TIMI-2910 file (N, C-alpha, C, CB; in pm, 1 decimal, decimal comma, always signed):
<rs>
+----------+----------+----------+----------+----------+----------+----------+----------+----------+----------+----------+----------+------+
!      n_x !      n_y !      n_z !     ca_x !     ca_y !     ca_z !      c_x !      c_y !      c_z !     cb_x !     cb_y !     cb_z ! resn !
+----------+----------+----------+----------+----------+----------+----------+----------+----------+----------+----------+----------+------+
!  +1081,1 !   -116,4 !  +2186,2 !  +1060,9 !    -54,0 !  +2059,4 !  +1102,3 !    +92,3 !  +2066,7 !   +916,3 !    -68,0 !  +2015,8 !  Met !
!  +1142,6 !   +148,0 !  +1956,0 !  +1187,3 !   +286,0 !  +1955,8 !  +1069,6 !   +382,6 !  +1953,9 !  +1277,7 !   +311,4 !  +1837,0 !  Ser !
!  +1096,5 !   +505,3 !  +1992,1 !   +992,8 !   +608,1 !  +1991,8 !   +942,9 !   +633,4 !  +1850,4 !  +1045,5 !   +738,1 !  +2053,6 !  Glu !
!  +1032,2 !   +622,2 !  +1753,7 !   +994,3 !   +645,4 !  +1613,8 !   +891,3 !   +541,9 !  +1567,8 !  +1119,2 !   +640,6 !  +1522,4 !  Lys !
!   +915,2 !   +415,8 !  +1599,9 !   +821,2 !   +309,9 !  +1563,3 !   +690,2 !   +324,0 !  +1639,7 !   +882,6 !   +172,4 !  +1589,7 !  Gln !
!   +697,5 !   +363,5 !  +1765,2 !   +575,9 !   +382,6 !  +1844,7 !   +488,3 !   +491,9 !  +1783,6 !   +611,7 !   +418,2 !  +1990,6 !  Asp !
!   +550,0 !   +600,0 !  +1741,2 !   +475,3 !   +709,1 !  +1679,9 !   +410,4 !   +667,4 !  +1549,6 !   +565,8 !   +827,2 !  +1656,1 !  Gly !
!   +483,3 !   +593,1 !  +1468,6 !   +429,0 !   +546,3 !  +1341,2 !   +311,2 !   +452,7 !  +1364,7 !   +537,9 !   +475,5 !  +1258,7 !  Arg !
!   +325,3 !   +363,0 !  +1459,9 !   +216,0 !   +268,8 !  +1488,9 !    +93,9 !   +340,0 !  +1546,4 !   +263,5 !   +160,9 !  +1586,7 !  Arg !
!   +115,7 !   +445,9 !  +1624,3 !     +4,5 !   +524,3 !  +1677,7 !    -69,9 !   +594,0 !  +1563,7 !    +55,4 !   +628,1 !  +1780,7 !  Arg !
!     +3,7 !   +653,5 !  +1470,2 !    -59,6 !   +718,9 !  +1355,4 !   -132,9 !   +617,5 !  +1268,9 !    +44,9 !   +793,6 !  +1271,6 !  Arg !
!    -74,9 !   +500,4 !  +1250,6 !   -138,3 !   +396,0 !  +1170,0 !   -268,3 !   +349,5 !  +1235,4 !    -42,4 !   +276,6 !  +1150,7 !  Ala !
!   -268,0 !   +336,2 !  +1366,2 !   -385,8 !   +288,5 !  +1437,9 !   -502,8 !   +385,0 !  +1423,9 !   -353,0 !   +267,8 !  +1584,8 !  Lys !
!   -475,1 !   +513,6 !  +1433,6 !   -584,2 !   +611,7 !  +1423,8 !   -642,6 !   +614,1 !  +1283,1 !   -534,3 !   +752,3 !  +1462,5 !  Ser !
!   -557,3 !   +602,5 !  +1182,5 !   -606,8 !   +599,6 !  +1044,4 !   -688,1 !   +475,1 !  +1014,7 !   -491,3 !   +608,4 !   +947,5 !  Gly !
!   -643,3 !   +362,6 !  +1065,0 !   -714,6 !   +237,0 !  +1040,6 !   -849,2 !   +234,0 !  +1112,4 !   -629,3 !   +118,4 !  +1085,3 !  Arg !
!   -856,4 !   +297,1 !  +1229,0 !   -983,4 !   +304,6 !  +1300,2 !  -1086,3 !   +380,5 !  +1216,7 !   -964,7 !   +372,3 !  +1437,4 !  Leu !
!  -1044,4 !   +489,1 !  +1156,1 !  -1134,4 !   +568,0 !  +1071,4 !  -1179,6 !   +486,9 !   +949,6 !  -1065,1 !   +698,2 !  +1026,0 !  Arg !
!  -1087,2 !   +413,5 !   +887,6 !  -1122,4 !   +332,5 !   +770,8 !  -1218,5 !   +220,2 !   +808,8 !   -996,0 !   +273,8 !   +706,2 !  Met !
!  -1201,9 !   +166,2 !   +928,6 !  -1290,8 !    +59,8 !   +975,1 !  -1431,8 !   +113,7 !   +997,3 !  -1236,8 !     -3,1 !  +1104,9 !  Lys !
!  -1441,0 !   +235,3 !  +1051,3 !  -1571,6 !   +297,5 !  +1072,0 !  -1642,0 !   +321,0 !   +938,4 !  -1556,5 !   +430,4 !  +1148,4 !  Gln !
!  -1565,4 !   +357,0 !   +836,4 !  -1623,2 !   +380,2 !   +704,0 !  -1658,4 !   +250,6 !   +632,5 !  -1527,4 !   +460,2 !   +619,2 !  Leu !
!  -1598,7 !   +140,7 !   +674,9 !  -1622,5 !    +11,8 !   +610,0 !  -1560,8 !     +5,2 !   +472,5 !  -1770,1 !    -15,6 !   +600,3 !  Gly !
!  -1441,0 !    +60,1 !   +459,0 !  -1376,1 !    +71,0 !   +328,9 !  -1276,1 !    -41,9 !   +306,3 !  -1306,1 !   +205,6 !   +316,3 !  Ala !
!  -1268,0 !    -86,4 !   +182,1 !  -1159,5 !   -175,1 !   +140,4 !  -1035,1 !    -88,0 !   +138,2 !  -1187,4 !   -243,7 !     -1,5 !  Val !
!   -923,4 !   -137,2 !   +193,3 !   -808,3 !    -49,6 !   +203,4 !   -686,5 !   -103,0 !   +129,8 !   -774,3 !    -27,4 !   +346,9 !  Arg !
!   -609,9 !    -10,1 !    +76,4 !   -480,9 !    -38,1 !    +13,3 !   -375,7 !     -4,5 !   +117,4 !   -459,9 !    +44,8 !   -121,1 !  Leu !
!   -317,5 !   -106,8 !   +176,7 !   -223,5 !    -91,8 !   +287,0 !    -80,3 !    -99,3 !   +233,5 !   -247,6 !   -200,6 !   +395,2 !  Cys !
!     +2,3 !     -4,1 !   +273,5 !   +140,5 !     +4,5 !   +225,6 !   +234,9 !    -10,0 !   +343,9 !   +166,0 !   +138,8 !   +150,9 !  Val !
!   +341,8 !    -86,1 !   +324,8 !   +448,0 !    -96,9 !   +424,3 !   +580,9 !    -82,6 !   +350,9 !   +440,2 !   -233,2 !   +503,2 !  His !
!   +670,6 !     -7,2 !   +411,2 !   +800,5 !     +9,3 !   +347,1 !   +913,2 !    -20,5 !   +444,2 !   +815,1 !   +150,5 !   +291,5 !  Arg !
!  +1019,7 !    -73,1 !   +389,3 !  +1143,5 !    -93,4 !   +462,1 !  +1251,5 !    -24,6 !   +379,1 !  +1174,9 !   -247,7 !   +486,0 !  Thr !
!  +1371,1 !    -11,5 !   +430,3 !  +1474,0 !    +53,1 !   +348,3 !  +1502,5 !    -19,9 !   +216,5 !  +1601,5 !    +63,8 !   +427,4 !  Pro !
!  +1478,9 !   -149,2 !   +211,6 !  +1512,1 !   -226,5 !    +92,6 !  +1392,7 !   -258,9 !     +3,3 !  +1577,7 !   -352,9 !   +133,3 !  Arg !
!  +1272,9 !   -273,3 !    +60,1 !  +1156,7 !   -316,6 !    -17,0 !  +1033,8 !   -233,4 !    +16,9 !  +1128,4 !   -464,2 !     +8,3 !  His !
!   +929,9 !   -248,3 !    -65,7 !   +800,5 !   -186,9 !    -39,0 !   +693,0 !   -290,3 !    -70,3 !   +780,1 !    -56,0 !   -123,3 !  Ile !
!   +590,1 !   -294,4 !    +13,5 !   +485,7 !   -395,3 !     +3,9 !   +350,3 !   -325,4 !     -2,0 !   +492,3 !   -494,3 !   +123,8 !  Tyr !
!   +254,9 !   -382,7 !    -75,9 !   +119,5 !   -329,0 !    -83,0 !    +20,2 !   -443,6 !    -81,6 !   +100,5 !   -241,6 !   -209,2 !  Ala !
!    -89,8 !   -423,8 !     -8,7 !   -195,9 !   -523,8 !     -1,3 !   -330,7 !   -453,8 !     -9,4 !   -185,1 !   -607,7 !   +129,1 !  Gln !
!   -423,7 !   -516,2 !    -79,1 !   -561,8 !   -471,2 !    -77,7 !   -634,5 !   -564,1 !    +18,1 !   -626,8 !   -471,9 !   -222,5 !  Val !
!   -687,3 !   -505,2 !   +127,4 !   -747,2 !   -582,2 !   +235,7 !   -896,6 !   -553,9 !   +240,1 !   -680,5 !   -548,5 !   +371,8 !  Ile !
!   -976,4 !   -658,4 !   +260,9 !  -1122,0 !   -645,9 !   +263,1 !  -1168,2 !   -551,3 !   +373,5 !  -1186,5 !   -783,1 !   +281,7 !  Ser !
!  -1293,2 !   -508,5 !   +363,4 !  -1348,2 !   -412,3 !   +459,9 !  -1348,4 !   -468,1 !   +601,6 !  -1490,2 !   -372,8 !   +420,1 !  Ala !
!  -1367,3 !   -596,6 !   +616,0 !  -1365,2 !   -658,2 !   +748,2 !  -1225,3 !   -673,7 !   +803,8 !  -1431,6 !   -792,1 !   +743,2 !  Gly !
!  -1125,6 !   -664,1 !   +719,2 !   -987,6 !   -678,1 !   +761,6 !   -942,6 !   -821,0 !   +776,1 !   -967,5 !   -608,3 !   +889,0 !  Gly !
!  -1023,3 !   -915,8 !   +729,4 !   -991,7 !  -1056,2 !   +749,5 !   -939,9 !  -1126,6 !   +625,5 !  -1111,5 !  -1126,8 !   +798,6 !  Asp !
!   -937,9 !  -1058,8 !   +511,4 !   -900,4 !  -1126,0 !   +388,0 !   -817,3 !  -1033,3 !   +299,8 !  -1025,2 !  -1173,9 !   +312,7 !  Lys !
!   -706,6 !  -1086,3 !   +246,2 !   -623,9 !  -1011,4 !   +152,0 !   -674,8 !  -1042,2 !    +11,9 !   -471,4 !  -1047,8 !   +167,0 !  Val !
!   -718,7 !   -938,7 !    -58,2 !   -776,1 !   -956,5 !   -191,4 !   -669,9 !   -954,3 !   -300,8 !   -879,3 !   -848,9 !   -218,3 !  Leu !
!   -563,9 !   -877,5 !   -281,1 !   -454,5 !   -869,0 !   -378,1 !   -329,7 !   -820,8 !   -305,6 !   -490,6 !   -773,3 !   -496,9 !  Ala !
!   -214,5 !   -860,1 !   -355,7 !    -89,9 !   -813,8 !   -294,8 !    +18,0 !   -801,7 !   -400,5 !    -44,7 !   -909,1 !   -182,7 !  Ser !
!   +114,2 !   -714,7 !   -373,4 !   +229,4 !   -696,3 !   -462,4 !   +343,3 !   -638,5 !   -379,4 !   +194,4 !   -602,4 !   -584,4 !  Ala !
!   +464,6 !   -669,9 !   -418,2 !   +580,6 !   -613,8 !   -349,0 !   +700,9 !   -622,0 !   -441,9 !   +608,5 !   -688,8 !   -214,7 !  Ser !
!   +808,9 !   -560,9 !   -397,5 !   +931,8 !   -567,5 !   -475,7 !   +996,7 !   -704,5 !   -464,3 !  +1029,3 !   -459,3 !   -430,7 !  Thr !
!   +939,3 !   -794,3 !   -385,4 !   +988,7 !   -931,7 !   -377,0 !   +933,8 !  -1019,0 !   -489,5 !   +952,3 !   -992,2 !   -242,3 !  Leu !
!   +832,2 !   -970,1 !   -563,4 !   +778,6 !  -1045,5 !   -676,7 !   +888,9 !  -1066,0 !   -780,6 !   +656,4 !   -972,1 !   -739,7 !  Asp !
!   +886,1 !  -1179,9 !   -844,9 !   +991,2 !  -1215,6 !   -939,5 !  +1010,9 !  -1114,2 !  -1050,9 !   +961,4 !  -1348,1 !   -999,1 !  Gly !
!   +901,7 !  -1060,5 !  -1104,7 !   +913,8 !   -966,5 !  -1216,0 !   +970,4 !   -831,1 !  -1172,3 !   +778,4 !   -946,5 !  -1281,4 !  Ser !
!   +958,5 !   -798,0 !  -1043,7 !  +1004,2 !   -667,3 !   -995,3 !  +1138,0 !   -673,8 !   -922,4 !   +900,4 !   -607,7 !   -903,7 !  Leu !
!  +1191,0 !   -792,1 !   -904,8 !  +1314,2 !   -806,3 !   -827,1 !  +1438,3 !   -762,5 !   -900,3 !  +1330,8 !   -946,8 !   -785,0 !  Arg !
!  +1430,9 !   -754,8 !  -1030,4 !  +1548,9 !   -715,7 !  -1107,4 !  +1576,6 !   -568,1 !  -1085,3 !  +1529,8 !   -745,6 !  -1258,2 !  Glu !
!  +1701,5 !   -532,7 !  -1067,1 !  +1737,7 !   -393,2 !  -1046,4 !  +1718,2 !   -350,9 !   -901,9 !  +1656,5 !   -303,9 !  -1137,5 !  Gly !
!  +1706,4 !   -221,5 !   -881,4 !  +1691,9 !   -165,7 !   -747,3 !  +1550,6 !   -189,4 !   -695,0 !  +1724,5 !    -15,3 !   -747,3 !  Lys !
!  +1538,2 !   -215,3 !   -566,1 !  +1407,7 !   -241,4 !   -507,3 !  +1370,1 !   -138,7 !   -401,5 !  +1405,3 !   -379,3 !   -447,2 !  Thr !
!  +1459,5 !    -48,1 !   -367,2 !  +1432,6 !    +47,0 !   -259,8 !  +1419,9 !   +189,7 !   -305,7 !  +1538,8 !    +39,0 !   -158,6 !  Gly !
!  +1378,5 !   +211,6 !   -431,5 !  +1366,5 !   +348,7 !   -480,1 !  +1225,0 !   +377,4 !   -529,6 !  +1467,7 !   +374,6 !   -591,9 !  Asn !
!  +1201,0 !   +500,8 !   -572,8 !  +1067,1 !   +543,1 !   -614,7 !  +1022,0 !   +472,9 !   -742,1 !  +1063,9 !   +693,4 !   -635,6 !  Ser !
!  +1114,4 !   +440,0 !   -830,8 !  +1076,4 !   +369,0 !   -953,3 !  +1022,0 !   +230,3 !   -920,9 !  +1196,7 !   +357,7 !  -1048,6 !  Asp !
!  +1085,7 !   +161,8 !   -827,4 !  +1037,8 !    +30,1 !   -785,7 !   +901,5 !    +42,0 !   -717,7 !  +1139,3 !    -37,0 !   -690,8 !  Ala !
!   +882,6 !   +147,4 !   -638,7 !   +753,5 !   +168,1 !   -571,8 !   +643,9 !   +194,6 !   -673,9 !   +762,2 !   +285,1 !   -471,9 !  Ala !
!   +675,0 !   +269,1 !   -778,8 !   +576,8 !   +294,8 !   -884,2 !   +540,0 !   +164,6 !   -955,7 !   +631,4 !   +398,1 !   -985,5 !  Ala !
!   +636,3 !    +78,1 !   -976,3 !   +608,5 !    -51,5 !  -1038,5 !   +514,8 !   -134,9 !   -952,1 !   +738,8 !   -128,0 !  -1063,2 !  Ser !
!   +536,7 !   -131,8 !   -821,6 !   +449,0 !   -203,5 !   -728,8 !   +308,9 !   -143,3 !   -733,6 !   +505,6 !   -198,6 !   -584,2 !  Val !
!   +299,7 !    -11,4 !   -743,8 !   +169,8 !    +54,3 !   -752,6 !    +92,2 !    +12,9 !   -876,1 !   +187,4 !   +203,4 !   -751,8 !  Gly !
!   +159,8 !     +6,0 !   -989,7 !    +93,4 !    -37,9 !  -1113,0 !    +48,8 !   -183,7 !  -1101,4 !   +187,5 !    -20,5 !  -1234,3 !  Arg !
!   +133,0 !   -267,7 !  -1042,9 !   +101,9 !   -409,4 !  -1028,8 !    -14,8 !   -432,5 !   -931,6 !   +225,5 !   -485,4 !   -981,2 !  Leu !
!    -18,5 !   -359,2 !   -821,0 !   -127,9 !   -377,6 !   -725,6 !   -259,2 !   -329,2 !   -785,6 !    -98,5 !   -303,1 !   -594,2 !  Ile !
!   -255,8 !   -224,4 !   -866,4 !   -378,2 !   -176,5 !   -932,0 !   -430,8 !   -281,1 !  -1029,0 !   -352,3 !    -43,7 !  -1006,1 !  Ala !
!   -340,9 !   -342,4 !  -1103,4 !   -379,5 !   -447,2 !  -1198,9 !   -441,0 !   -566,8 !  -1126,8 !   -257,5 !   -492,4 !  -1281,5 !  Glu !
!   -377,5 !   -609,9 !  -1018,7 !   -426,8 !   -726,2 !   -944,6 !   -557,0 !   -695,7 !   -870,6 !   -321,2 !   -773,7 !   -845,7 !  Arg !
!   -571,9 !   -573,8 !   -821,2 !   -695,2 !   -536,7 !   -752,3 !   -812,1 !   -531,9 !   -850,1 !   -679,0 !   -401,0 !   -682,0 !  Ala !
!   -789,0 !   -478,8 !   -968,8 !   -895,8 !   -475,3 !  -1068,0 !   -934,0 !   -616,5 !  -1110,4 !   -853,3 !   -392,9 !  -1190,1 !  Lys !
!   -835,9 !   -706,2 !  -1118,3 !   -865,6 !   -845,8 !  -1150,9 !   -949,0 !   -911,5 !  -1040,5 !   -735,0 !   -924,5 !  -1172,5 !  Ala !
!   -932,9 !   -865,6 !   -916,6 !  -1010,7 !   -918,5 !   -804,6 !  -1146,2 !   -848,7 !   -791,2 !   -932,0 !   -904,1 !   -674,8 !  Ala !
!  -1172,7 !   -751,2 !   -877,5 !  -1301,6 !   -682,6 !   -876,2 !  -1307,8 !   -561,1 !   -785,5 !  -1406,8 !   -777,5 !   -835,7 !  Gly !
!  -1193,3 !   -506,5 !   -748,0 !  -1189,5 !   -390,1 !   -659,1 !  -1140,7 !   -269,1 !   -738,7 !  -1097,0 !   -416,4 !   -535,1 !  Val !
!  -1217,1 !   -159,5 !   -733,5 !  -1173,0 !    -37,0 !   -800,1 !  -1164,8 !    +80,6 !   -703,2 !  -1267,2 !     -2,9 !   -914,8 !  Thr !
!  -1239,9 !    +74,4 !   -593,4 !  -1240,6 !   +185,0 !   -496,7 !  -1181,4 !   +137,0 !   -364,5 !  -1385,3 !   +239,9 !   -475,3 !  Arg !
!  -1078,4 !   +206,5 !   -317,9 !  -1010,0 !   +170,2 !   -193,9 !   -983,9 !   +294,7 !   -109,5 !   -877,4 !    +97,0 !   -224,2 !  Val !
!   -950,2 !   +273,2 !    +15,6 !   -899,4 !   +378,8 !   +103,2 !   -749,3 !   +355,4 !   +115,6 !   -971,4 !   +378,5 !   +245,6 !  Ala !
!   -670,4 !   +460,7 !   +105,5 !   -524,9 !   +446,8 !   +108,8 !   -476,1 !   +448,3 !   +252,6 !   -456,9 !   +559,2 !    +27,7 !  Phe !
!   -422,2 !   +335,4 !   +296,6 !   -368,0 !   +320,1 !   +431,6 !   -216,6 !   +328,1 !   +421,8 !   -413,7 !   +184,9 !   +497,4 !  Asp !
!   -161,4 !   +441,0 !   +463,1 !    -16,8 !   +460,8 !   +450,5 !    +60,1 !   +405,1 !   +570,1 !    +14,2 !   +608,4 !   +434,5 !  Arg !
!    -10,4 !   +342,2 !   +663,2 !    +49,2 !   +274,5 !   +779,6 !   +134,5 !   +366,8 !   +866,2 !   +133,7 !   +158,3 !   +733,3 !  Ser !
!    +97,6 !   +493,1 !   +873,3 !   +170,8 !   +587,0 !   +957,1 !   +292,2 !   +648,3 !   +891,0 !   +212,9 !   +519,8 !  +1080,6 !  Gly !
!   +327,2 !   +604,2 !   +770,2 !   +440,9 !   +661,7 !   +699,0 !   +399,8 !   +794,5 !   +637,6 !   +493,2 !   +564,9 !   +590,0 !  Phe !
!   +494,0 !   +888,1 !   +626,3 !   +463,7 !  +1016,5 !   +565,4 !   +432,2 !   +997,3 !   +417,8 !   +580,7 !  +1114,5 !   +583,6 !  Arg !
!   +341,1 !  +1079,1 !   +367,5 !   +298,1 !  +1068,7 !   +227,8 !   +394,9 !  +1149,2 !   +140,8 !   +150,6 !  +1119,9 !   +209,8 !  Tyr !
!   +510,2 !  +1089,4 !   +114,8 !   +607,2 !  +1148,4 !    +24,0 !   +701,6 !  +1038,5 !    -21,7 !   +685,1 !  +1265,4 !    +91,7 !  His !
!   +781,5 !  +1066,6 !   -120,5 !   +880,6 !   +970,4 !   -167,0 !   +818,7 !   +844,7 !   -223,9 !   +972,7 !   +934,0 !    -55,4 !  Gly !
!   +860,5 !   +729,6 !   -170,7 !   +816,6 !   +601,1 !   -224,7 !   +669,6 !   +574,1 !   -200,9 !   +897,5 !   +490,3 !   -164,9 !  Arg !
!   +615,9 !   +617,9 !    -87,3 !   +474,2 !   +597,0 !    -58,4 !   +389,6 !   +675,9 !   -158,4 !   +440,6 !   +639,2 !    +87,6 !  Val !
!   +429,7 !   +798,9 !   -186,5 !   +357,0 !   +882,5 !   -282,2 !   +368,7 !   +825,7 !   -423,2 !   +409,8 !  +1027,0 !   -278,8 !  Lys !
!   +487,2 !   +776,5 !   -460,1 !   +506,9 !   +717,6 !   -593,4 !   +416,7 !   +596,0 !   -612,8 !   +654,6 !   +677,7 !   -613,7 !  Ala !
!   +405,5 !   +512,8 !   -510,4 !   +317,5 !   +396,0 !   -518,5 !   +172,5 !   +439,8 !   -533,4 !   +333,8 !   +306,8 !   -393,8 !  Leu !
!   +129,6 !   +538,7 !   -455,7 !     -8,9 !   +585,4 !   -461,7 !    -41,1 !   +645,0 !   -598,7 !    -35,0 !   +689,1 !   -351,6 !  Ala !
!    +48,0 !   +725,9 !   -652,3 !    +25,0 !   +788,0 !   -783,5 !    +15,2 !   +682,9 !   -893,5 !   +137,4 !   +887,2 !   -816,1 !  Asp !
!   +102,8 !   +582,9 !   -887,5 !   +100,1 !   +476,9 !   -988,3 !    -27,2 !   +391,5 !   -977,2 !   +224,4 !   +388,0 !   -974,4 !  Ala !
!    -73,3 !   +368,9 !   -855,2 !   -198,0 !   +292,7 !   -836,0 !   -317,1 !   +370,1 !   -891,1 !   -220,2 !   +260,9 !   -686,3 !  Ala !
!   -316,4 !   +502,3 !   -872,4 !   -423,2 !   +585,3 !   -929,2 !   -421,0 !   +579,8 !  -1081,7 !   -409,4 !   +731,1 !   -881,4 !  Arg !
!   -303,0 !   +589,5 !  -1139,0 !   -289,3 !   +582,2 !  -1284,4 !   -332,7 !   +446,0 !  -1335,8 !   -144,8 !   +610,8 !  -1326,5 !  Glu !
!   -313,6 !   +341,8 !  -1253,8 !   -352,9 !   +206,5 !  -1291,4 !   -501,9 !   +180,6 !  -1282,6 !   -282,1 !   +108,9 !  -1205,9 !  Gly !
!   -577,9 !   +275,6 !  -1227,1 !   -723,1 !   +260,9 !  -1225,7 !   -787,5 !   +251,1 !  -1088,8 !   -759,1 !   +142,6 !  -1301,7 !  Gly !
!   -710,8 !   +252,0 !   -981,1 !   -770,8 !   +249,8 !   -847,8 !   -816,0 !   +390,5 !   -811,3 !   -670,7 !   +195,0 !   -742,2 !  Leu !
!   -928,1 !   +399,5 !   -742,1 !   -980,7 !   +528,4 !   -698,3 !   -969,2 !   +540,0 !   -548,5 !  -1126,2 !   +546,6 !   -742,3 !  Glu !
!   -903,2 !   +647,8 !   -502,9 !   -898,1 !   +681,2 !   -360,2 !   -861,8 !   +826,2 !   -343,8 !   -797,5 !   +592,2 !   -285,2 !  Phe !
+----------+----------+----------+----------+----------+----------+----------+----------+----------+----------+----------+----------+------+
</rs>
């Protein structure tokens, strides 16, 4: 594995440890150059309560690797999380820097009604 991936995984591990200690439901984000994925994971970490990504049929049209697509995923994950009865989450950025597409997804999820 590359040093870049090792560093990201190390940062992700430390953040997830803190969220586990708090016992928080978390909104986990993963990004690739082409797509972005979001999941709402239970406090125990054993169950996915809601998920959304640019692979969903309604979001696949057009570009999938830009901030607009990430904002669409953020709105969709907020809608699905509220339908599952979740309104308060901890934002797990998975070691990615909080800018660009990750920030766009987080802002859209906040606008959609999630609190973090």
